[in-house]
C-alpha positions as YAML, in Angstrom:
chain: A
units: angstrom
residues:
- id: 1
  name: MET
  ca: [189.48, 293.87, -31.75]
- id: 2
  name: ILE
  ca: [191.30, 291.72, -34.22]
- id: 3
  name: GLY
  ca: [192.17, 293.57, -37.35]
- id: 4
  name: GLN
  ca: [192.19, 297.04, -35.80]
- id: 5
  name: PRO
  ca: [195.19, 299.21, -36.31]
- id: 6
  name: PRO
  ca: [197.46, 299.61, -33.24]
- id: 7
  name: ALA
  ca: [196.84, 303.33, -33.05]
- id: 8
  name: SER
  ca: [193.12, 302.90, -32.60]
- id: 9
  name: ALA
  ca: [193.23, 299.69, -30.58]
- id: 10
  name: PRO
  ca: [192.17, 299.94, -26.92]
- id: 11
  name: PRO
  ca: [194.99, 299.86, -24.35]
- id: 12
  name: ARG
  ca: [195.93, 296.52, -22.88]
- id: 13
  name: PRO
  ca: [196.78, 296.95, -19.20]
- id: 14
  name: ASP
  ca: [197.94, 293.36, -18.97]
- id: 15
  name: LEU
  ca: [200.68, 293.89, -21.54]
- id: 16
  name: GLY
  ca: [202.77, 296.53, -19.90]
- id: 17
  name: TRP
  ca: [205.93, 295.26, -21.49]
- id: 18
  name: LEU
  ca: [204.58, 296.33, -24.89]
- id: 19
  name: ARG
  ca: [204.30, 299.97, -23.94]
- id: 20
  name: HIS
  ca: [207.70, 300.93, -25.10]
- id: 21
  name: ARG
  ca: [207.82, 299.01, -28.33]
- id: 22
  name: THR
  ca: [208.41, 301.02, -31.42]
- id: 23
  name: LEU
  ca: [205.37, 301.13, -33.57]
- id: 24
  name: ARG
  ca: [205.89, 300.06, -37.10]
- id: 25
  name: PRO
  ca: [204.82, 302.73, -39.50]
- id: 26
  name: VAL
  ca: [201.81, 301.90, -41.56]
- id: 27
  name: PRO
  ca: [202.51, 302.33, -45.19]
- id: 28
  name: GLY
  ca: [201.22, 305.60, -46.39]
- id: 29
  name: THR
  ca: [200.93, 307.11, -42.87]
- id: 30
  name: ALA
  ca: [203.31, 309.33, -40.96]
- id: 31
  name: PRO
  ca: [204.47, 308.21, -37.48]
- id: 32
  name: ALA
  ca: [202.88, 309.90, -34.54]
- id: 33
  name: PRO
  ca: [205.13, 312.36, -32.75]
- id: 34
  name: GLU
  ca: [206.58, 311.08, -29.47]
- id: 35
  name: PRO
  ca: [205.96, 313.03, -26.31]
- id: 36
  name: PRO
  ca: [209.04, 314.54, -24.65]
- id: 37
  name: ARG
  ca: [210.73, 312.20, -22.20]
- id: 38
  name: PRO
  ca: [211.27, 313.42, -18.65]
- id: 39
  name: ALA
  ca: [214.84, 313.64, -17.49]
- id: 40
  name: ALA
  ca: [215.92, 310.54, -15.64]
- id: 41
  name: PRO
  ca: [217.07, 311.09, -12.06]
- id: 42
  name: PRO
  ca: [220.80, 310.83, -11.58]
- id: 43
  name: ALA
  ca: [221.89, 307.41, -10.54]
- id: 44
  name: PRO
  ca: [223.29, 307.23, -7.04]
- id: 45
  name: SER
  ca: [227.04, 307.02, -6.96]
- id: 46
  name: PRO
  ca: [228.23, 303.64, -5.77]
- id: 47
  name: ALA
  ca: [229.60, 303.53, -2.32]
- id: 48
  name: ARG
  ca: [233.37, 303.62, -2.14]
- id: 49
  name: SER
  ca: [234.69, 300.16, -1.65]
- id: 50
  name: SER
  ca: [237.59, 299.47, 0.58]
- id: 51
  name: GLY
  ca: [238.65, 296.66, -1.68]
- id: 52
  name: LEU
  ca: [237.83, 294.69, -4.76]
- id: 53
  name: ASP
  ca: [234.20, 293.49, -4.86]
- id: 54
  name: LEU
  ca: [233.59, 290.29, -6.81]
- id: 55
  name: SER
  ca: [230.30, 289.48, -5.15]
- id: 56
  name: GLU
  ca: [228.07, 291.49, -7.68]
- id: 57
  name: PRO
  ca: [228.51, 291.95, -11.41]
- id: 58
  name: SER
  ca: [228.66, 295.46, -12.81]
- id: 59
  name: PRO
  ca: [225.43, 296.75, -14.40]
- id: 60
  name: PRO
  ca: [225.37, 296.56, -18.20]
- id: 61
  name: ALA
  ca: [225.86, 299.77, -20.14]
- id: 62
  name: ARG
  ca: [222.65, 301.38, -21.45]
- id: 63
  name: SER
  ca: [222.17, 300.96, -25.16]
- id: 64
  name: SER
  ca: [221.39, 304.07, -27.22]
- id: 65
  name: SER
  ca: [219.41, 302.10, -29.80]
- id: 66
  name: ALA
  ca: [215.78, 302.71, -30.45]
- id: 67
  name: GLY
  ca: [214.84, 299.18, -29.53]
- id: 68
  name: LEU
  ca: [212.91, 297.95, -26.54]
- id: 69
  name: ASP
  ca: [213.30, 300.38, -23.60]
- id: 70
  name: LEU
  ca: [212.01, 299.14, -20.26]
- id: 71
  name: SER
  ca: [213.72, 301.80, -18.09]
- id: 72
  name: GLU
  ca: [211.51, 304.82, -18.89]
- id: 73
  name: GLN
  ca: [208.23, 305.54, -17.19]
- id: 74
  name: SER
  ca: [205.03, 305.56, -19.20]
- id: 75
  name: SER
  ca: [202.10, 307.82, -18.81]
- id: 76
  name: GLY
  ca: [199.93, 304.75, -18.75]
- id: 77
  name: LEU
  ca: [199.58, 302.01, -16.20]
- id: 78
  name: ASP
  ca: [203.03, 300.91, -14.85]
- id: 79
  name: LEU
  ca: [202.95, 297.35, -13.64]
- id: 80
  name: SER
  ca: [206.70, 297.02, -13.20]
- id: 81
  name: THR
  ca: [207.93, 296.18, -9.73]
- id: 82
  name: PRO
  ca: [210.17, 298.67, -7.96]
- id: 83
  name: ALA
  ca: [213.82, 297.93, -8.08]
- id: 84
  name: PRO
  ca: [215.14, 296.30, -4.90]
- id: 85
  name: ALA
  ca: [217.24, 298.44, -2.60]
- id: 86
  name: ARG
  ca: [220.89, 298.28, -3.46]
- id: 87
  name: ARG
  ca: [222.81, 296.68, -0.60]
- id: 88
  name: ALA
  ca: [226.11, 298.03, 0.49]
- id: 89
  name: PRO
  ca: [228.97, 296.33, -1.26]
- id: 90
  name: ALA
  ca: [230.80, 293.81, 0.83]
- id: 91
  name: PRO
  ca: [234.46, 294.48, 1.52]
- id: 92
  name: SER
  ca: [235.54, 292.05, -1.16]
- id: 93
  name: LEU
  ca: [237.51, 292.16, -4.38]
- id: 94
  name: ASP
  ca: [235.63, 294.47, -6.83]
- id: 95
  name: LEU
  ca: [237.20, 294.74, -10.28]
- id: 96
  name: SER
  ca: [234.39, 296.83, -11.81]
- id: 97
  name: SER
  ca: [235.16, 300.09, -10.01]
- id: 98
  name: PRO
  ca: [238.44, 301.94, -10.45]
- id: 99
  name: LEU
  ca: [241.00, 301.81, -7.65]
- id: 100
  name: ASP
  ca: [240.74, 305.01, -5.58]
- id: 101
  name: LEU
  ca: [243.95, 306.01, -3.81]
- id: 102
  name: SER
  ca: [242.95, 309.60, -3.06]
- id: 103
  name: GLY
  ca: [240.79, 308.88, -0.01]
- id: 104
  name: PRO
  ca: [242.02, 308.37, 3.54]
- id: 105
  name: PRO
  ca: [243.33, 304.92, 4.36]
- id: 106
  name: ALA
  ca: [240.84, 302.48, 5.70]
- id: 107
  name: ALA
  ca: [240.78, 302.14, 9.43]
- id: 108
  name: ALA
  ca: [242.90, 299.29, 10.69]
- id: 109
  name: PRO
  ca: [240.95, 296.42, 12.19]
- id: 110
  name: PRO
  ca: [240.86, 296.54, 15.98]
- id: 111
  name: ALA
  ca: [243.80, 294.80, 17.57]
- id: 112
  name: ALA
  ca: [243.12, 291.58, 19.35]
- id: 113
  name: ALA
  ca: [242.71, 291.95, 23.06]
- id: 114
  name: PRO
  ca: [245.81, 290.88, 24.96]
- id: 115
  name: PRO
  ca: [245.46, 287.60, 26.80]
- id: 116
  name: ALA
  ca: [244.33, 287.90, 30.36]
- id: 117
  name: ALA
  ca: [247.10, 287.81, 32.89]
- id: 118
  name: ALA
  ca: [247.59, 284.40, 34.35]
- id: 119
  name: ARG
  ca: [245.99, 284.10, 37.71]
- id: 120
  name: ARG
  ca: [248.57, 283.82, 40.38]
- id: 121
  name: PRO
  ca: [248.11, 280.62, 42.35]
- id: 122
  name: SER
  ca: [247.03, 281.14, 45.87]
- id: 123
  name: SER
  ca: [248.71, 279.36, 48.71]
- id: 124
  name: SER
  ca: [245.43, 279.05, 50.63]
- id: 125
  name: LEU
  ca: [242.06, 277.51, 49.87]
- id: 126
  name: ASP
  ca: [239.99, 280.22, 48.09]
- id: 127
  name: LEU
  ca: [236.36, 279.30, 47.26]
- id: 128
  name: GLY
  ca: [235.29, 282.82, 46.29]
- id: 129
  name: ASP
  ca: [236.54, 282.81, 42.67]
- id: 130
  name: PRO
  ca: [235.06, 280.49, 40.01]
- id: 131
  name: LEU
  ca: [237.04, 277.48, 38.96]
- id: 132
  name: ASP
  ca: [238.95, 278.16, 35.73]
- id: 133
  name: LEU
  ca: [239.79, 275.02, 33.78]
- id: 134
  name: THR
  ca: [240.60, 276.72, 30.47]
- id: 135
  name: GLY
  ca: [243.89, 278.33, 31.39]
- id: 136
  name: PRO
  ca: [247.24, 276.61, 31.50]
- id: 137
  name: ALA
  ca: [248.21, 274.74, 34.59]
- id: 138
  name: ALA
  ca: [249.98, 276.88, 37.15]
- id: 139
  name: ALA
  ca: [253.68, 276.28, 37.46]
- id: 140
  name: PRO
  ca: [254.59, 274.44, 40.66]
- id: 141
  name: SER
  ca: [255.88, 276.69, 43.38]
- id: 142
  name: PRO
  ca: [259.57, 276.39, 44.06]
- id: 143
  name: ARG
  ca: [260.39, 273.94, 46.78]
- id: 144
  name: ALA
  ca: [261.53, 275.48, 50.01]
- id: 145
  name: SER
  ca: [265.21, 274.94, 50.62]
- id: 146
  name: ASP
  ca: [266.57, 273.16, 53.64]
- id: 147
  name: PRO
  ca: [267.15, 275.73, 56.38]
- id: 148
  name: LEU
  ca: [270.43, 273.98, 57.10]
- id: 149
  name: SER
  ca: [271.57, 274.34, 53.48]
- id: 150
  name: LEU
  ca: [274.19, 277.07, 53.23]
- id: 151
  name: GLY
  ca: [274.65, 276.95, 49.49]
- id: 152
  name: PRO
  ca: [273.70, 275.22, 46.25]
- id: 153
  name: THR
  ca: [273.94, 271.49, 46.14]
- id: 154
  name: PRO
  ca: [277.18, 270.55, 44.39]
- id: 155
  name: VAL
  ca: [276.61, 268.57, 41.22]
- id: 156
  name: ARG
  ca: [279.29, 266.07, 40.44]
- id: 157
  name: SER
  ca: [280.39, 265.87, 36.84]
- id: 158
  name: PRO
  ca: [279.68, 262.47, 35.27]
- id: 159
  name: ASP
  ca: [283.31, 262.27, 34.15]
- id: 160
  name: ALA
  ca: [284.74, 263.09, 37.55]
- id: 161
  name: PRO
  ca: [286.02, 260.13, 39.57]
- id: 162
  name: PRO
  ca: [284.00, 259.25, 42.67]
- id: 163
  name: ALA
  ca: [285.19, 260.72, 45.91]
- id: 164
  name: PRO
  ca: [287.31, 258.29, 47.87]
- id: 165
  name: VAL
  ca: [285.55, 256.70, 50.80]
- id: 166
  name: ARG
  ca: [287.41, 257.45, 53.96]
- id: 167
  name: ALA
  ca: [287.89, 254.38, 56.06]
- id: 168
  name: PRO
  ca: [286.78, 254.75, 59.66]
- id: 169
  name: ALA
  ca: [289.55, 255.40, 62.08]
- id: 170
  name: ALA
  ca: [290.73, 252.28, 63.78]
- id: 171
  name: ALA
  ca: [289.76, 252.09, 67.40]
- id: 172
  name: ALA
  ca: [292.62, 252.45, 69.80]
- id: 173
  name: PRO
  ca: [293.61, 249.11, 71.23]
- id: 174
  name: PRO
  ca: [292.60, 248.66, 74.85]
- id: 175
  name: VAL
  ca: [295.30, 249.33, 77.36]
- id: 176
  name: ARG
  ca: [296.22, 246.10, 79.01]
- id: 177
  name: ARG
  ca: [298.09, 246.15, 82.23]
- id: 178
  name: THR
  ca: [299.86, 243.06, 83.27]
- id: 179
  name: VAL
  ca: [299.16, 242.21, 86.90]
- id: 180
  name: PRO
  ca: [302.30, 240.92, 88.58]
- id: 181
  name: ARG
  ca: [302.25, 237.43, 89.99]
- id: 182
  name: LEU
  ca: [303.62, 236.30, 93.27]
- id: 183
  name: ALA
  ca: [306.62, 234.09, 92.66]
- id: 184
  name: PRO
  ca: [306.92, 230.92, 94.77]
- id: 185
  name: GLY
  ca: [308.71, 231.89, 97.98]
- id: 186
  name: GLY
  ca: [308.75, 235.53, 96.84]
- id: 187
  name: ARG
  ca: [307.76, 238.77, 98.53]
- id: 188
  name: VAL
  ca: [305.64, 241.63, 97.14]
- id: 189
  name: ILE
  ca: [304.87, 244.96, 98.82]
- id: 190
  name: LEU
  ca: [301.64, 246.54, 97.60]
- id: 191
  name: THR
  ca: [301.60, 250.36, 97.41]
- id: 192
  name: ARG
  ca: [299.37, 253.02, 95.88]
- id: 193
  name: ARG
  ca: [301.59, 252.91, 92.78]
- id: 194
  name: ASP
  ca: [301.47, 249.10, 92.45]
- id: 195
  name: PRO
  ca: [298.37, 248.02, 94.39]
- id: 196
  name: THR
  ca: [297.62, 244.52, 92.96]
- id: 197
  name: VAL
  ca: [299.15, 241.08, 92.74]
- id: 198
  name: THR
  ca: [297.80, 237.70, 91.58]
- id: 199
  name: LEU
  ca: [298.43, 234.40, 93.28]
- id: 200
  name: THR
  ca: [299.00, 231.33, 91.17]
- id: 201
  name: ARG
  ca: [296.52, 228.48, 91.12]
- id: 202
  name: VAL
  ca: [298.71, 226.51, 93.48]
- id: 203
  name: GLN
  ca: [299.01, 229.42, 95.90]
- id: 204
  name: SER
  ca: [295.22, 229.96, 95.63]
- id: 205
  name: GLY
  ca: [294.19, 226.30, 96.04]
- id: 206
  name: VAL
  ca: [296.65, 224.46, 98.26]
- id: 207
  name: GLY
  ca: [296.84, 224.70, 102.05]
- id: 208
  name: THR
  ca: [295.78, 227.86, 103.80]
- id: 209
  name: LEU
  ca: [296.19, 231.58, 103.40]
- id: 210
  name: THR
  ca: [297.15, 233.39, 106.62]
- id: 211
  name: ILE
  ca: [296.37, 237.10, 107.11]
- id: 212
  name: GLU
  ca: [297.73, 238.85, 110.22]
- id: 213
  name: ALA
  ca: [298.28, 242.43, 111.42]
- id: 214
  name: ILE
  ca: [301.84, 242.96, 112.69]
- id: 215
  name: VAL
  ca: [301.56, 246.06, 114.84]
- id: 216
  name: SER
  ca: [303.68, 247.29, 117.77]
- id: 217
  name: ALA
  ca: [302.06, 247.57, 121.18]
- id: 218
  name: ALA
  ca: [302.95, 251.25, 121.11]
- id: 219
  name: VAL
  ca: [300.36, 251.81, 118.39]
- id: 220
  name: GLY
  ca: [297.48, 250.69, 120.60]
- id: 221
  name: ASP
  ca: [294.75, 248.06, 120.78]
- id: 222
  name: VAL
  ca: [294.63, 247.09, 117.09]
- id: 223
  name: ARG
  ca: [292.11, 244.38, 116.15]
- id: 224
  name: ILE
  ca: [291.47, 242.70, 112.79]
- id: 225
  name: GLY
  ca: [288.28, 241.62, 111.00]
- id: 226
  name: ALA
  ca: [286.95, 240.70, 107.55]
- id: 227
  name: LEU
  ca: [283.77, 241.14, 105.55]
- id: 228
  name: TYR
  ca: [283.05, 238.24, 103.17]
- id: 229
  name: ALA
  ca: [280.72, 237.22, 100.35]
- id: 230
  name: LEU
  ca: [280.29, 233.56, 99.42]
- id: 231
  name: ALA
  ca: [279.27, 232.03, 96.10]
- id: 232
  name: ASP
  ca: [275.85, 231.07, 97.47]
- id: 233
  name: GLY
  ca: [275.07, 234.75, 98.20]
- id: 234
  name: THR
  ca: [275.81, 234.66, 101.90]
- id: 235
  name: SER
  ca: [277.54, 237.72, 103.34]
- id: 236
  name: GLY
  ca: [278.78, 238.37, 106.85]
- id: 237
  name: LEU
  ca: [281.51, 239.45, 109.23]
- id: 238
  name: VAL
  ca: [284.38, 237.56, 110.87]
- id: 239
  name: GLN
  ca: [285.67, 239.48, 113.89]
- id: 240
  name: LEU
  ca: [286.89, 238.01, 117.21]
- id: 241
  name: ALA
  ca: [286.33, 241.30, 119.02]
- id: 242
  name: THR
  ca: [282.60, 240.96, 118.28]
- id: 243
  name: GLY
  ca: [282.52, 237.23, 119.16]
- id: 244
  name: ILE
  ca: [282.16, 235.96, 115.56]
- id: 245
  name: GLY
  ca: [285.11, 233.63, 114.88]
- id: 246
  name: THR
  ca: [284.00, 231.69, 111.77]
- id: 247
  name: ALA
  ca: [282.40, 232.29, 108.38]
- id: 248
  name: PRO
  ca: [279.76, 231.15, 107.96]
- id: 249
  name: PRO
  ca: [278.92, 231.22, 111.67]
- id: 250
  name: HIS
  ca: [278.74, 227.86, 113.45]
- id: 251
  name: SER
  ca: [279.88, 226.00, 110.32]
- id: 252
  name: ARG
  ca: [281.68, 222.68, 110.68]
- id: 253
  name: ARG
  ca: [283.84, 223.56, 107.66]
- id: 254
  name: PRO
  ca: [284.32, 227.31, 107.85]
- id: 255
  name: VAL
  ca: [285.83, 229.15, 104.91]
- id: 256
  name: VAL
  ca: [287.39, 231.87, 107.11]
- id: 257
  name: THR
  ca: [288.44, 231.45, 110.75]
- id: 258
  name: GLY
  ca: [289.65, 234.03, 113.26]
- id: 259
  name: ALA
  ca: [292.36, 233.31, 115.86]
- id: 260
  name: ARG
  ca: [294.75, 235.11, 118.20]
- id: 261
  name: ALA
  ca: [298.39, 234.29, 118.76]
- id: 262
  name: ALA
  ca: [301.25, 236.76, 119.01]
- id: 263
  name: HIS
  ca: [299.15, 238.89, 116.64]
- id: 264
  name: GLU
  ca: [295.49, 238.55, 115.74]
- id: 265
  name: ARG
  ca: [295.05, 236.64, 112.48]
- id: 266
  name: LEU
  ca: [292.56, 235.28, 109.90]
- id: 267
  name: THR
  ca: [292.97, 231.93, 108.12]
- id: 268
  name: VAL
  ca: [291.36, 231.10, 104.73]
- id: 269
  name: ASP
  ca: [290.81, 227.40, 103.95]
- id: 270
  name: LEU
  ca: [291.96, 227.06, 100.32]
- id: 271
  name: ARG
  ca: [290.18, 223.72, 99.91]
- id: 272
  name: GLN
  ca: [287.01, 225.80, 99.64]
- id: 273
  name: THR
  ca: [288.32, 228.30, 97.12]
- id: 274
  name: ARG
  ca: [285.25, 227.83, 94.93]
- id: 275
  name: ALA
  ca: [282.99, 228.83, 97.84]
- id: 276
  name: LEU
  ca: [284.62, 232.26, 98.33]
- id: 277
  name: ARG
  ca: [283.85, 235.17, 95.99]
- id: 278
  name: ARG
  ca: [285.51, 238.11, 97.76]
- id: 279
  name: LEU
  ca: [286.91, 239.26, 101.07]
- id: 280
  name: LEU
  ca: [287.73, 242.67, 102.64]
- id: 281
  name: VAL
  ca: [290.20, 242.84, 105.52]
- id: 282
  name: HIS
  ca: [290.03, 245.81, 107.89]
- id: 283
  name: VAL
  ca: [291.71, 246.87, 111.13]
- id: 284
  name: PHE
  ca: [290.28, 249.02, 113.91]
- id: 285
  name: SER
  ca: [290.85, 250.11, 117.52]
- id: 286
  name: GLU
  ca: [288.89, 248.02, 119.98]
- id: 287
  name: SER
  ca: [288.55, 250.96, 122.37]
- id: 288
  name: GLY
  ca: [287.51, 253.27, 119.52]
- id: 289
  name: ARG
  ca: [290.16, 255.87, 120.30]
- id: 290
  name: GLU
  ca: [292.31, 257.62, 117.77]
- id: 291
  name: LEU
  ca: [295.46, 255.73, 116.81]
- id: 292
  name: ASP
  ca: [298.65, 256.77, 115.10]
- id: 293
  name: TRP
  ca: [298.59, 253.98, 112.63]
- id: 294
  name: GLY
  ca: [301.70, 252.06, 111.73]
- id: 295
  name: GLY
  ca: [302.79, 248.48, 111.09]
- id: 296
  name: THR
  ca: [302.11, 245.98, 108.28]
- id: 297
  name: LEU
  ca: [299.37, 243.64, 107.16]
- id: 298
  name: ARG
  ca: [301.01, 240.41, 105.99]
- id: 299
  name: VAL
  ca: [299.54, 237.62, 103.81]
- id: 300
  name: THR
  ca: [301.46, 234.31, 103.76]
- id: 301
  name: THR
  ca: [300.83, 231.41, 101.35]
- id: 302
  name: PHE
  ca: [301.27, 227.69, 102.11]
- id: 303
  name: GLY
  ca: [304.60, 227.73, 100.26]
- id: 304
  name: GLY
  ca: [305.98, 230.68, 102.26]
- id: 305
  name: ALA
  ca: [305.46, 233.51, 99.70]
- id: 306
  name: ARG
  ca: [304.41, 236.81, 101.24]
- id: 307
  name: VAL
  ca: [302.35, 239.84, 100.30]
- id: 308
  name: GLU
  ca: [302.70, 242.90, 102.56]
- id: 309
  name: VAL
  ca: [300.60, 246.07, 102.84]
- id: 310
  name: PRO
  ca: [301.94, 248.98, 104.95]
- id: 311
  name: LEU
  ca: [299.52, 250.55, 107.48]
- id: 312
  name: ASP
  ca: [300.92, 254.08, 107.23]
- id: 313
  name: VAL
  ca: [297.66, 256.06, 107.20]
- id: 314
  name: GLY
  ca: [298.47, 258.53, 109.98]
- id: 315
  name: GLN
  ca: [296.20, 259.37, 112.87]
- id: 316
  name: HIS
  ca: [292.67, 258.04, 112.58]
- id: 317
  name: ALA
  ca: [289.96, 257.06, 115.06]
- id: 318
  name: GLY
  ca: [287.81, 254.79, 112.88]
- id: 319
  name: PRO
  ca: [288.39, 251.56, 110.95]
- id: 320
  name: VAL
  ca: [290.80, 251.27, 108.03]
- id: 321
  name: ALA
  ca: [290.07, 249.14, 104.93]
- id: 322
  name: VAL
  ca: [293.44, 247.50, 104.22]
- id: 323
  name: LEU
  ca: [293.17, 244.65, 101.66]
- id: 324
  name: SER
  ca: [290.64, 243.26, 99.14]
- id: 325
  name: LEU
  ca: [290.69, 239.66, 97.87]
- id: 326
  name: TYR
  ca: [288.77, 238.56, 94.72]
- id: 327
  name: ALA
  ca: [288.43, 235.00, 93.42]
- id: 328
  name: ILE
  ca: [288.73, 235.21, 89.61]
- id: 329
  name: ASP
  ca: [288.79, 232.03, 87.53]
- id: 330
  name: GLY
  ca: [290.23, 229.95, 90.34]
- id: 331
  name: GLU
  ca: [292.93, 232.47, 91.29]
- id: 332
  name: PHE
  ca: [293.08, 235.05, 94.06]
- id: 333
  name: VAL
  ca: [293.77, 238.67, 93.17]
- id: 334
  name: LEU
  ca: [294.92, 240.85, 96.08]
- id: 335
  name: ARG
  ca: [294.55, 244.64, 96.08]
- id: 336
  name: ALA
  ca: [295.83, 247.14, 98.63]
- id: 337
  name: GLU
  ca: [293.17, 249.65, 99.79]
- id: 338
  name: ALA
  ca: [294.69, 251.46, 102.82]
- id: 339
  name: GLU
  ca: [291.61, 253.71, 103.12]
- id: 340
  name: PRO
  ca: [290.49, 255.22, 106.44]
- id: 341
  name: ILE
  ca: [286.70, 255.11, 106.93]
- id: 342
  name: THR
  ca: [284.81, 257.47, 109.19]
- id: 343
  name: GLY
  ca: [282.34, 255.63, 111.43]
- id: 344
  name: ALA
  ca: [282.24, 251.95, 112.32]
- id: 345
  name: VAL
  ca: [282.48, 248.62, 110.51]
- id: 346
  name: ARG
  ca: [278.97, 249.12, 109.15]
- id: 347
  name: GLU
  ca: [280.24, 252.12, 107.16]
- id: 348
  name: VAL
  ca: [283.08, 249.99, 105.78]
- id: 349
  name: ALA
  ca: [280.54, 247.43, 104.53]
- id: 350
  name: ALA
  ca: [278.45, 250.16, 102.92]
- id: 351
  name: ALA
  ca: [281.49, 251.74, 101.23]
- id: 352
  name: TYR
  ca: [282.55, 248.47, 99.55]
- id: 353
  name: GLY
  ca: [279.19, 247.07, 98.56]
- id: 354
  name: TYR
  ca: [278.52, 244.51, 101.27]
- id: 355
  name: ASP
  ca: [274.89, 245.57, 101.43]
- id: 356
  name: ARG
  ca: [273.37, 242.17, 102.19]
- id: 357
  name: ILE
  ca: [274.39, 242.39, 105.83]
- id: 358
  name: THR
  ca: [271.91, 243.64, 108.43]
- id: 359
  name: TRP
  ca: [273.23, 245.29, 111.56]
- id: 360
  name: ALA
  ca: [272.22, 245.42, 115.23]
- id: 361
  name: ASP
  ca: [274.56, 248.37, 115.76]
- id: 362
  name: GLY
  ca: [277.58, 249.92, 114.05]
- id: 363
  name: ALA
  ca: [279.86, 246.96, 114.89]
- id: 364
  name: THR
  ca: [277.51, 243.97, 115.38]
- id: 365
  name: PRO
  ca: [275.76, 242.23, 112.45]
- id: 366
  name: VAL
  ca: [272.52, 240.33, 112.82]
- id: 367
  name: LEU
  ca: [273.28, 236.61, 112.54]
...
């Protein structure tokens, strides 16, 4: 095979790239005529790019020289591999193709989906929906206003002076009433308008205090008695009409003693002032009939001073509470009562708080 001319040499199927080489003319011989070339199929037009494509280089222009041509098909064995399929150009910057402004504008990219509406917070416990931790935290619900609030809360300006603090109103001073005192050798008449008088310490602690009912015989059978309460808690009744003449009963040193002279009287031993807490003097009809009351209850001190209480209560059939005596800080305070009581002496004791006395009947206490 070596030394043979190319025209008569056997074909080499393994050298397909030499098929299209131009044969050198042998000196003295004419070149063999070339067979007509088939028309090449038209190249597909490149797809229109929506932009500039820099991802692929443009194909080189075909040379018209008579050199090595690898693009034409040969009538012999073709061992060339088929060209790979041309991929669609990416929407990138392509400077090889001319800018085409005649076509319709490229479709706008789809708009981004609007964000999902924020889920409204529920006021109750809802376990049906999945827990969403990606969204923003729900705004706190507005705080319910005070039902007693009638308007917005006033906001004080930082430059405004503080409101003056109103001082509490001063309490009204207590009303003090001066209790009149019994002057030595004097005389006081107690009425509903001026019902009280205070004895001095001398008048309350020296000698005796005599209490007597000065009543005309025309009024009727008027008797006198007294309910008492001692410092040791003992309570009882002094009343000659009932047969009880001393208080306490059967005492060798009685605090109160009953007697009868021109008028029925009660005598208080002032040497035992500390033993007496209070005393209530009453008058009544021994027969229990209705009387047209009149006269005076008179209290006389050891020095001759007098306190008088009128018995003008009109017609009444029951007892009459006339005078109260209270031992306060070593002094006796006398108060006019002049109050008719319906019933018997027991009702008088109940009306003025002598409730530690037990009774056999309406007029007789249990000793």
